[in-house]
LOVEX-743673 format. One line per 4 residues: number of its first residue (from 1); their letters; for each residue x, y, z negated of N, C-alpha, C. Coordinates in steps of 0.2 Angstrom, whole numbers. Layout:
<recs>
NUM) A) X,Y,Z,X,Y,Z,X,Y,Z; ...
</recs>
This chain:
<recs>
1) XXXX) 354,444,-589,355,449,-585,350,455,-589; 344,452,-591,339,456,-594,343,459,-600; 345,455,-604,349,456,-611,354,462,-610; 358,461,-605,363,466,-603,361,472,-602
5) XXXX) 355,473,-597,352,478,-596,349,482,-601; 347,478,-606,342,481,-612,349,485,-616; 355,481,-617,360,484,-621,362,491,-618; 363,491,-611,365,498,-608,359,503,-610
9) XXXX) 354,500,-608,348,506,-610,349,509,-618; 350,504,-623,351,506,-630,357,511,-631; 363,510,-627,367,514,-627,367,520,-624; 364,521,-618,363,527,-616,357,532,-620
13) XXXX) 352,528,-623,349,532,-627,352,535,-633; 355,531,-636,359,534,-642,364,539,-639; 368,539,-634,372,544,-632,367,550,-630; 362,550,-626,358,556,-626,355,559,-632
17) XXXX) 353,555,-637,352,558,-643,357,561,-646; 364,558,-646,369,562,-650,371,568,-647; 371,569,-639,372,574,-636,367,580,-637; 361,579,-639,356,583,-641,356,586,-648
21) XXXX) 360,582,-652,359,582,-660,362,589,-662; 366,592,-659,369,599,-662,364,604,-660; 361,604,-654,356,609,-652,349,608,-656; 347,603,-656,340,601,-659,340,603,-668
25) XXXX) 345,602,-670,346,603,-677,349,609,-679; 351,614,-675,353,621,-675,349,626,-674; 349,631,-678,345,637,-677,350,643,-674; 348,647,-669,352,650,-664,354,656,-668
29) XXXX) 359,659,-667,361,666,-672,365,670,-667; 361,675,-664,364,680,-660,368,685,-663; 374,686,-661,379,690,-664,385,690,-660; 391,694,-662,397,694,-659,400,687,-659
33) XXXX) 405,685,-654,408,679,-654,411,677,-660; 408,671,-663,410,668,-669,416,663,-669; 416,660,-663,421,654,-663,424,654,-655; 429,651,-655,432,650,-649,434,642,-648
37) XXXX) 432,639,-642,434,632,-641,439,632,-635; 445,629,-636,450,628,-631,450,620,-630; 451,619,-623,453,612,-621,460,614,-619; 464,610,-623,471,612,-623,476,607,-623
41) XXXX) 483,608,-621,488,602,-621,485,596,-617; 482,599,-611,480,593,-605,486,589,-603; 488,584,-604,493,581,-601,491,575,-598; 494,574,-591,492,569,-586,497,564,-587
45) XXXX) 495,557,-589,500,552,-590,499,547,-584; 504,547,-580,504,543,-574,504,537,-576; 501,531,-573,497,533,-565,490,535,-566; 486,533,-573,479,533,-571,476,536,-579
49) XXXX) 479,540,-582,476,542,-588,477,550,-590; 474,553,-594,475,560,-595,472,561,-603; 476,566,-606,475,567,-614,474,574,-614; 469,577,-618,468,583,-620,465,584,-627
53) XXXX) 467,591,-630,464,592,-636,457,596,-635; 453,596,-641,449,601,-641,449,604,-648; 451,610,-647,452,615,-654,448,620,-655; 446,621,-661,441,625,-663,444,631,-668
57) XXXX) 442,638,-666,445,644,-668,440,647,-672; 441,649,-678,436,653,-682,436,660,-680; 432,663,-676,433,671,-675,428,675,-679; 426,673,-683,421,677,-687,425,682,-691
61) XXXX) 422,689,-693,425,694,-695,420,698,-699; 423,703,-703,418,707,-707,414,711,-703; 409,715,-705,404,719,-701,408,725,-700; 413,728,-703,416,734,-700,421,733,-694
65) XXXX) 421,726,-692,425,725,-687,421,721,-681; 414,721,-682,411,719,-677,408,723,-672; 408,722,-665,406,727,-660,399,730,-660; 395,726,-663,388,727,-664,387,732,-671
69) XXXX) 392,732,-675,391,735,-682,385,732,-686; 383,726,-684,378,723,-689,382,720,-694; 377,717,-698,380,713,-704,386,708,-702; 391,708,-705,396,703,-703,394,695,-705
73) XXXX) 396,691,-700,394,684,-702,401,681,-702; 402,677,-708,408,673,-709,406,667,-710; 410,661,-708,409,655,-709,415,651,-709; 416,645,-713,421,641,-713,420,633,-713
77) XXXX) 413,632,-713,411,624,-713,408,623,-706; 411,619,-703,410,617,-696,404,612,-696; 399,612,-693,394,608,-693,393,602,-688; 394,604,-682,393,599,-676,393,602,-669
81) XXXX) 395,599,-665,395,601,-657,394,596,-651; 391,599,-646,390,595,-640,395,598,-634; 399,595,-631,404,597,-627,404,594,-620; 404,598,-615,404,595,-608,410,598,-604
85) XXXX) 415,594,-602,419,596,-596,418,593,-591; 420,598,-586,419,596,-579,426,594,-577; 426,589,-571,433,587,-569,433,589,-562; 439,592,-559,438,595,-553,444,591,-549
89) XXXX) 444,590,-542,449,587,-538,450,580,-540; 445,576,-544,446,569,-545,440,565,-540; 442,560,-536,438,557,-533,432,553,-537; 425,554,-537,422,551,-540,423,543,-542
93) XXXX) 425,540,-536,427,532,-536,432,531,-542; 435,536,-545,439,535,-550,437,535,-557; 431,538,-556,427,539,-562,421,534,-563; 420,530,-558,415,524,-558,415,520,-566
97) XXXX) 421,518,-566,422,513,-572,427,518,-576; 428,523,-576,433,528,-581,429,527,-589; 433,528,-593,430,529,-600,435,535,-603; 430,538,-609,434,541,-613,435,539,-620
101) XXXX) 441,540,-623,442,537,-629,445,542,-635; 444,542,-641,445,546,-645,453,544,-646; 458,548,-646,465,546,-648,466,547,-655; 465,552,-657,465,554,-665,461,560,-667
105) XXXX) 460,561,-673,456,566,-674,457,568,-682; 457,574,-685,458,574,-693,450,575,-695; 445,575,-692,439,574,-694,437,569,-698; 434,569,-706,432,563,-708,428,559,-705
109) XXXX) 429,553,-703,424,549,-698,420,543,-702; 416,541,-699,410,536,-702,415,530,-702; 415,525,-706,419,518,-706,413,514,-703; 407,514,-704,403,510,-702,397,514,-699
113) XXXX) 393,511,-694,387,514,-691,382,518,-695; 380,524,-694,375,528,-699,369,524,-699; 367,523,-704,360,520,-706,354,525,-706; 350,525,-702,344,531,-701,340,531,-708
117) XXXX) 341,537,-710,337,539,-716,342,541,-722; 349,538,-722,353,539,-727,358,546,-725; 360,549,-730,364,554,-730,370,553,-726; 372,558,-721,377,558,-717,384,562,-721
121) XXXX) 388,557,-722,393,561,-726,400,562,-721; 399,559,-717,407,560,-711,404,561,-704; 409,562,-700,407,563,-693,408,556,-689; 403,557,-683,403,552,-678,403,555,-672
125) XXXX) 409,552,-667,411,554,-661,409,550,-655; 404,553,-652,402,549,-646,404,551,-639; 407,547,-634,408,550,-627,406,546,-622; 405,550,-616,403,546,-610,406,549,-604
129) XXXX) 408,546,-599,409,548,-593,404,548,-588; 402,554,-586,396,554,-580,399,555,-574; 400,550,-571,403,549,-564,400,553,-559; 393,553,-558,389,556,-554,390,564,-554
133) XXXX) 391,566,-559,392,573,-561,399,577,-561; 404,571,-562,411,572,-563,413,576,-569; 408,573,-574,409,577,-581,411,571,-587; 412,574,-592,414,570,-598,410,574,-603
137) XXXX) 406,570,-607,401,572,-612,405,569,-618; 405,573,-623,408,572,-630,402,576,-635; 401,571,-639,396,574,-645,399,571,-652; 399,576,-656,401,576,-663,396,576,-667
141) XXXX) 393,571,-671,388,572,-675,391,573,-682; 388,580,-685,391,581,-692,388,578,-698; 391,582,-703,387,579,-709,381,583,-711; 377,580,-717,372,583,-719,373,588,-724
145) XXXX) 378,589,-727,379,594,-733,385,598,-731; 386,604,-735,391,608,-734,398,605,-738; 397,602,-743,403,599,-746,407,595,-742; 404,590,-737,406,585,-733,409,588,-727
149) XXXX) 408,594,-725,409,597,-719,416,599,-718; 419,599,-711,426,600,-710,427,608,-711; 432,610,-714,432,617,-716,438,619,-710; 436,625,-708,440,629,-703,440,636,-706
153) XXXX) 447,637,-708,446,645,-711,446,651,-707; 443,656,-709,443,662,-704,450,664,-702; 449,665,-695,455,667,-692,460,662,-689; 459,654,-692,463,649,-690,459,645,-685
157) XXXX) 464,640,-683,461,635,-677,464,629,-681; 457,624,-679,459,617,-681,456,612,-675; 461,607,-675,460,602,-670,453,597,-672; 449,598,-668,443,593,-668,445,585,-666
161) XXXX) 449,584,-660,451,578,-658,456,579,-653; 460,573,-651,464,573,-646,460,567,-642; 459,567,-636,454,562,-632,459,560,-626; 457,554,-624,461,551,-618,456,549,-614
165) XXXX) 458,551,-607,453,549,-602,457,544,-597; 453,538,-597,456,532,-593,453,531,-586; 456,533,-581,454,532,-574,453,524,-572; 449,523,-567,449,516,-565,455,515,-560
169) XXXX) 457,521,-558,463,519,-554,468,524,-553; 473,523,-550,479,528,-549,475,536,-547; 478,541,-550,476,547,-547,481,549,-543; 480,550,-537,485,550,-531,487,559,-531
173) XXXX) 484,564,-534,486,570,-533,484,574,-540; 489,571,-544,488,574,-551,490,582,-551; 494,584,-547,494,591,-549,489,596,-547; 484,593,-542,477,597,-541,473,596,-546
177) XXXX) 474,591,-552,468,590,-556,467,596,-561; 460,597,-562,458,603,-567,453,601,-571; 452,603,-577,446,602,-581,444,610,-583; 437,610,-583,433,616,-585,428,614,-589
181) XXXX) 426,620,-594,419,619,-598,414,620,-593; 409,615,-593,403,616,-589,399,622,-591; 397,626,-585,393,631,-586,386,629,-583; 381,632,-585,380,637,-589,382,635,-597
185) XXXX) 386,639,-601,387,638,-608,380,636,-612; 376,640,-611,369,641,-615,366,634,-614; 367,630,-608,363,624,-608,368,618,-609; 374,618,-608,378,612,-609,381,611,-616
189) XXXX) 384,618,-619,388,617,-624,383,620,-630; 385,617,-636,383,618,-642,388,618,-647; 389,623,-652,393,622,-657,390,627,-662; 391,623,-668,386,625,-675,391,626,-681
193) XXXX) 390,630,-685,393,630,-692,387,628,-698; 389,626,-703,384,626,-709,384,632,-713; 378,633,-715,376,639,-719,378,636,-726; 382,641,-730,384,640,-737,378,641,-742
197) XXXX) 375,647,-741,370,649,-745,364,651,-742; 359,653,-745,352,656,-742,354,663,-740; 352,664,-733,354,671,-731,348,673,-726; 348,679,-726,344,683,-721,347,687,-716
201) XXXX) 347,686,-710,352,689,-705,347,693,-701; 348,700,-699,346,704,-695,346,702,-687; 340,701,-683,341,700,-677,339,705,-672; 339,711,-674,337,716,-670,329,715,-668
205) XXXX) 327,715,-661,320,715,-659,318,708,-659; 322,703,-660,320,696,-661,317,695,-669; 319,700,-674,316,698,-681,322,696,-684; 319,694,-691,324,691,-695,325,683,-695
209) XXXX) 330,681,-696,332,674,-695,334,671,-704; 330,668,-706,331,665,-713,335,658,-713; 340,657,-717,344,651,-717,343,650,-724; 344,642,-725,345,639,-732,351,636,-731
213) XXXX) 353,633,-738,359,630,-738,359,624,-734; 364,623,-731,366,616,-728,363,617,-721; 359,623,-719,357,623,-712,362,623,-707; 361,621,-701,366,622,-695,364,627,-691
217) XXXX) 369,630,-690,369,638,-686,373,639,-680; 369,638,-674,373,638,-668,375,645,-667; 381,646,-665,385,652,-664,387,653,-657; 388,660,-656,391,662,-649,398,660,-649
221) XXXX) 399,657,-644,406,653,-643,409,656,-637; 415,657,-636,420,659,-631,424,652,-629; 424,651,-622,427,645,-620,433,646,-616; 439,642,-618,445,643,-613,448,636,-611
225) XXXX) 451,636,-605,455,629,-604,461,630,-601; 466,627,-603,472,626,-601,474,623,-594; 480,625,-591,481,622,-585,485,615,-587; 482,609,-584,487,603,-585,493,602,-584
229) XXXX) 497,599,-587,503,597,-585,505,590,-584; 509,588,-580,511,581,-578,517,579,-583; 516,573,-586,521,570,-590,527,568,-585; 533,571,-585,538,570,-581,541,563,-581
233) XXXX) 545,561,-576,546,555,-576,553,554,-581; 554,548,-583,559,546,-588,566,547,-583; 571,550,-589,577,550,-585,582,547,-590; 588,544,-587,593,540,-592,598,541,-588
237) XXXX) 605,539,-590,612,539,-588,614,532,-592; 617,527,-588,620,521,-591,627,522,-590; 632,521,-594,639,523,-594,642,516,-594; 639,510,-597,644,504,-597,639,499,-595
241) XXXX) 641,493,-592,637,487,-592,642,482,-591; 641,477,-596,646,471,-595,644,465,-598; 647,459,-595,644,453,-598,651,450,-601; 650,445,-606,655,442,-609,652,435,-612
245) XXXX) 658,430,-610,655,424,-613,658,424,-621; 652,421,-625,653,421,-631,654,415,-635; 654,408,-630,654,402,-633,648,398,-633; 649,391,-634,643,388,-634,637,389,-629
249) XXXX) 640,390,-622,636,391,-617,631,397,-617; 635,402,-620,631,408,-622,634,415,-618; 630,419,-615,633,424,-612,630,431,-615; 634,436,-617,631,443,-621,632,448,-615
253) XXXX) 626,450,-614,625,455,-609,624,463,-612; 628,467,-611,628,473,-616,628,479,-610; 625,484,-612,625,491,-608,623,497,-614; 627,502,-612,626,508,-617,623,515,-612
257) XXXX) 619,517,-614,616,524,-611,619,529,-614; 621,535,-610,623,540,-613,619,546,-614; 612,545,-611,607,550,-612,601,546,-609; 595,547,-613,589,546,-612,583,551,-613
261) XXXX) 579,552,-607,573,556,-609,567,553,-608; 561,552,-613,556,549,-611,550,553,-613; 544,551,-610,537,555,-612,535,552,-618; 529,555,-620,525,552,-625,523,545,-624
265) XXXX) 521,544,-619,518,538,-618,521,533,-612; 528,534,-611,532,531,-606,532,523,-607; 530,520,-602,530,512,-602,536,511,-597; 542,511,-599,548,511,-596,554,506,-599
269) XXXX) 557,504,-596,563,500,-598,568,497,-594; 572,492,-596,576,489,-592,574,480,-589; 577,480,-583,575,472,-580,582,470,-579; 584,464,-581,590,461,-580,590,456,-575
273) XXXX) 593,455,-570,593,451,-564,599,446,-565; 598,439,-563,604,435,-563,604,430,-558; 610,430,-554,611,424,-549,618,420,-552; 616,413,-552,621,408,-553,624,406,-547
277) XXXX) 631,406,-547,634,403,-541,639,397,-544; 639,392,-541,643,386,-543,650,388,-541; 654,384,-545,661,385,-544,664,382,-537; 661,377,-534,661,374,-528,660,379,-523
281) XXXX) 656,384,-524,653,388,-518,658,394,-519; 662,395,-523,666,401,-523,674,400,-525; 675,394,-520,683,393,-520,688,397,-519; 685,403,-514,689,409,-512,686,414,-518
285) XXXX) 687,413,-523,685,418,-529,689,424,-528; 685,429,-529,687,436,-529,688,439,-536; 691,444,-537,692,446,-545,688,452,-546; 685,455,-542,682,461,-544,674,462,-542
289) XXXX) 669,466,-545,663,465,-544,661,468,-538; 664,472,-536,662,476,-529,662,470,-524; 667,465,-524,668,461,-519,663,455,-520; 662,454,-526,657,449,-528,649,451,-526
293) XXXX) 648,458,-526,642,461,-525,641,460,-516; 647,460,-513,645,459,-506,645,451,-504; 648,448,-508,648,441,-507,641,438,-508; 638,441,-513,631,438,-515,626,443,-513
297) XXXX) 627,447,-508,622,452,-507,615,450,-503; 616,444,-500,612,441,-496,607,435,-500; 610,434,-506,608,429,-510,603,431,-515; 596,427,-516,592,430,-520,594,430,-528
301) XXXX) 590,434,-532,592,436,-539,585,434,-542; 586,431,-548,581,429,-553,579,434,-559; 574,436,-560,572,440,-565,575,436,-573; 580,439,-577,582,435,-582,578,437,-587
305) XXXX) 577,444,-588,573,447,-594,570,454,-592; 564,455,-594,559,461,-593,558,464,-599; 557,471,-598,556,475,-604,548,474,-606; 544,472,-602,537,470,-604,537,465,-608
309) XXXX) 541,460,-607,541,453,-612,546,453,-617; 552,458,-617,557,459,-622,556,465,-624; 553,467,-630,553,474,-632,560,477,-634; 565,473,-635,572,475,-636,575,480,-629
313) XXXX) 572,478,-624,574,480,-617,570,487,-615; 566,489,-620,561,495,-618,565,501,-620; 564,505,-615,568,512,-616,566,515,-622; 571,518,-626,569,519,-633,570,528,-633
317) XXXX) 571,532,-628,571,539,-629,576,542,-633; 582,539,-634,587,542,-639,591,547,-634; 590,554,-636,595,559,-631,602,558,-632; 604,555,-637,613,554,-637,613,547,-634
321) XXXX) 609,542,-631,609,537,-629,610,531,-634; 611,525,-633,609,519,-637,613,513,-634; 614,508,-638,617,501,-636,611,496,-635; 611,492,-629,606,488,-628,611,481,-627
325) XXXX) 607,475,-630,611,469,-629,605,463,-627; 608,459,-623,604,453,-621,609,446,-622; 605,440,-624,609,435,-623,607,430,-618; 610,427,-614,609,423,-609,612,416,-609
329) XXXX) 608,411,-609,610,404,-611,613,401,-603; 619,398,-603,621,395,-597,617,388,-596; 615,387,-590,612,379,-590,618,374,-589; 623,376,-587,629,372,-585,637,376,-585
333) XXXX) 642,371,-585,648,376,-586,652,376,-580; 657,379,-579,660,380,-573,657,386,-568; 651,388,-570,647,392,-564,649,399,-567; 649,403,-560,649,412,-561,643,414,-562
337) XXXX) 642,418,-567,634,421,-568,636,429,-566; 631,430,-561,632,437,-559,626,442,-561; 626,447,-564,621,450,-567,620,458,-564; 614,460,-562,612,466,-561,607,470,-566
341) XXXX) 609,476,-567,604,480,-571,600,485,-568; 593,485,-569,588,489,-565,583,492,-570; 582,500,-570,578,502,-574,571,501,-570; 565,502,-574,559,501,-571,554,505,-575
345) XXXX) 550,508,-572,544,512,-575,539,509,-573; 535,506,-578,528,503,-576,523,508,-574; 524,514,-575,519,520,-573,520,523,-566; 526,520,-564,528,523,-557,524,524,-551
349) XXXX) 524,528,-548,519,528,-542,523,533,-537; 520,535,-531,523,538,-526,527,545,-528; 523,548,-533,525,554,-536,529,555,-541; 530,548,-544,534,548,-550,538,542,-551
353) XXXX) 544,542,-551,548,536,-553,554,538,-557; 556,533,-560,562,534,-566,567,535,-562; 571,541,-565,576,543,-562,582,541,-566; 588,537,-563,592,534,-567,600,536,-564
357) XXXX) 605,536,-567,612,537,-565,616,532,-569; 619,527,-565,622,522,-567,629,523,-564; 634,522,-570,641,522,-567,642,515,-566; 639,510,-567,639,503,-566,634,499,-567
361) XXXX) 631,495,-562,626,491,-563,626,485,-562; 632,483,-561,632,474,-560,639,472,-564; 639,466,-566,644,463,-570,643,456,-568; 649,451,-570,650,444,-568,653,441,-573
365) XXXX) 652,435,-576,656,432,-580,657,424,-578; 662,421,-579,663,413,-577,662,410,-584; 658,404,-585,656,401,-589,662,395,-590; 667,395,-594,672,390,-593,670,383,-593
369) XXXX) 674,378,-592,673,371,-592,679,368,-595; 683,372,-597,690,369,-602,690,373,-609; 693,371,-613,693,374,-620,698,379,-621; 705,376,-619,710,381,-620,712,386,-614
373) XXXX) 712,391,-616,714,398,-612,720,399,-610; 724,400,-617,732,401,-616,736,399,-622; 741,397,-622,746,395,-628,753,398,-627; 756,401,-631,763,403,-631,767,403,-638
377) XXXX) 773,403,-639,777,403,-644,779,410,-645; 779,413,-651,782,420,-652,786,420,-660; 792,420,-659,797,422,-653,799,415,-651; 802,415,-644,805,409,-641,810,411,-636
381) XXXX) 815,409,-638,819,406,-642,818,408,-649; 819,404,-655,819,406,-661,824,402,-665; 826,404,-672,831,401,-676,827,396,-680; 823,398,-685,820,394,-688,812,393,-689
385) XXXX) 809,400,-688,802,400,-688,799,404,-681; 794,401,-680,790,403,-673,783,404,-675; 778,406,-671,771,406,-671,768,404,-666; 765,399,-665,760,396,-659,754,401,-660
389) XXXX) 753,404,-654,747,408,-653,743,405,-647; 737,404,-648,732,401,-643,726,404,-644; 722,403,-637,714,406,-639,710,400,-635; 705,399,-639,700,394,-637,694,397,-633
393) XXXX) 691,395,-628,685,397,-625,678,395,-628; 679,389,-633,674,387,-636,676,384,-642; 671,381,-646,673,377,-652,676,371,-651; 682,370,-654,686,364,-653,690,361,-658
397) XXXX) 691,354,-658,696,352,-664,703,352,-660; 707,355,-663,714,356,-662,719,352,-665; 723,348,-662,729,345,-664,736,347,-661; 741,348,-665,747,350,-662,753,347,-665
401) XXXX) 758,345,-661,764,341,-664,769,343,-660; 775,343,-664,782,345,-662,786,340,-660; 789,339,-654,792,333,-651,799,335,-650; 803,330,-650,809,331,-648,812,330,-639
405) XXXX) 817,329,-637,817,330,-629,815,323,-628; 816,317,-631,814,311,-630,807,309,-630; 803,314,-633,796,314,-634,793,310,-641; 799,311,-645,798,308,-652,794,312,-656
409) XXXX) 789,312,-660,785,316,-664,790,317,-670; 791,324,-670,795,327,-676,791,328,-683; 786,332,-681,781,334,-686,774,335,-684; 769,335,-688,762,338,-684,761,345,-687
413) XXXX) 759,349,-684,757,356,-686,750,356,-688; 745,352,-685,737,352,-685,735,345,-683; 729,342,-686,726,336,-683,719,337,-684; 715,337,-678,708,339,-678,706,344,-682
417) XXXX) 709,349,-681,708,354,-685,702,358,-681; 695,360,-684,690,362,-682,691,369,-682; 690,372,-676,691,380,-675,686,384,-671; 683,388,-673,679,392,-668,681,395,-662
421) XXXX) 678,398,-657,681,401,-651,684,407,-653; 690,409,-650,694,414,-652,702,414,-652; 705,418,-654,712,418,-654,715,415,-661; 719,410,-661,721,407,-667,729,407,-667
425) XXXX) 732,405,-673,739,404,-674,741,399,-678; 746,395,-676,749,390,-681,756,391,-681; 759,390,-689,765,392,-690,770,386,-690; 775,388,-686,780,383,-685,787,384,-690
429) XXXX) 789,380,-694,794,381,-699,799,376,-698; 804,377,-694,810,371,-693,816,372,-697; 815,375,-704,822,376,-708,823,368,-710; 819,364,-711,821,357,-713,821,352,-707
433) XXXX) 821,354,-700,822,350,-696,829,351,-692; 833,345,-691,839,346,-689,840,346,-682; 836,345,-678,835,344,-671,837,353,-669; 841,353,-664,844,360,-661,842,359,-654
437) XXXX) 842,365,-650,841,365,-643,834,365,-641; 832,360,-637,826,360,-634,822,355,-638; 814,359,-639,809,355,-643,803,357,-637; 798,353,-640,792,353,-636,785,353,-640
441) XXXX) 781,357,-639,775,358,-644,769,355,-640; 766,350,-642,760,347,-638,754,349,-642; 750,353,-637,744,356,-641,737,354,-637; 733,350,-641,727,347,-639,721,350,-641
445) XXXX) 717,353,-637,709,355,-639,704,351,-636; 699,347,-641,694,344,-639,688,347,-640; 684,347,-635,677,351,-635,674,348,-642; 670,353,-645,666,351,-651,659,349,-650
449) XXXX) 658,342,-650,651,340,-649,648,342,-641; 652,344,-636,650,345,-631,653,341,-625; 650,336,-622,653,332,-617,654,336,-610; 651,341,-610,652,345,-603,658,349,-602
453) XXXX) 662,349,-609,669,352,-609,674,348,-607; 679,350,-604,685,346,-603,690,346,-609; 693,341,-609,698,341,-614,704,345,-612; 707,349,-615,712,354,-613,719,352,-617
457) XXXX) 724,350,-613,730,349,-616,736,354,-613; 741,356,-617,746,360,-614,753,357,-618; 760,358,-615,764,356,-617,770,363,-616; 772,366,-623,775,372,-623,782,370,-624
461) XXXX) 787,373,-619,795,371,-621,797,377,-626; 801,374,-631,803,379,-636,811,378,-636; 814,383,-638,821,384,-638,824,385,-645; 827,381,-649,829,383,-656,837,384,-655
465) XX) 839,390,-658,845,391,-657,848,393,-665; 855,393,-665,858,394,-671,858,402,-673
</recs>
């Protein structure tokens, strides 16, 4: 416990030192406004985070354009800064365990902790959430020399960093959230540039200010804050949803969206639900999904797949829509698999829910327990040649033999022919067969290494004519 308390004390001490760094190492320069700091692009990301930019604008200009008419002060190398932002309309309970993180920055940053006494060649960013005061403290420690400093051209703006504020719980009224620079600015804010060369600046009644190269010069800064915006809920439209048996006790579930709109950090996607109904319980089988939906309305569904564990189901944000697929393994044959598609937003709350428009959100498929789906001869009757067309529901070994009216085998068209699931054909050439009139084709399909599949047989009656 004592060790943990000691670590906390060290961290707090370092943060206090870093927040005072800009002010203690900078000399005050009184002149017209030389810089502007903007807290911009404030985006509330439900349910419990917020992102914002700190942007620095170089407002320095020649003497002829200064309001005081004093010597013009121009700068382009940024030194360091200490910034405080006050949060409004956020309960302090949400700030107790909140944290502020650096999302991204163009500043050259230290890779390893700075060693006391060594030259600082890059920038170091330190942040703290002060819950009791509803404030965020951000200190950016700068470099020791001009050549390693961050360049902000005159009249231009540069991003210092994008920050992310993570609250400890859901923000219930994000539309009321506001951020402002903490006042008075002279006490809480510090913003400095690097002196490029030795200079003597007239300070009126204060006297002259002597600067040497690499000095940090604190400058008069204007502060601006934008009104936050709330990331809108994801929107999508689903145009198709289907389930198809693909063989080997596998079901392909697919759906296509016609449009998608997502935000920057949307944690949303699809959830696929499944309900398996045995063939015995649906003896009065209905043929349309609407009737099945009513039949299974009171029965529980299991979660087959969730975008949190299956990245392929995550919403992709394609404005023109995209195709999604999922494979399901059937535990047994002969059952009906009923599927439902549901959109889900992990960031959803009372004020923000995923908006979806479905043309169809349910589908069903029956897992077959036989191999042969259909078989027919084309043409029939025939003169000399015909084609036997048949469809297999699964992989099978196919045998086919031509019989006369007495059941005697005339010829074999196939014997234990291994074939995959799908539609197949066999050619029947009767040019060398003397038998006319009625003929029979015995077609047999034996499951391919799957004892759960039933052997399928069919007998086609053929008519040979002159």
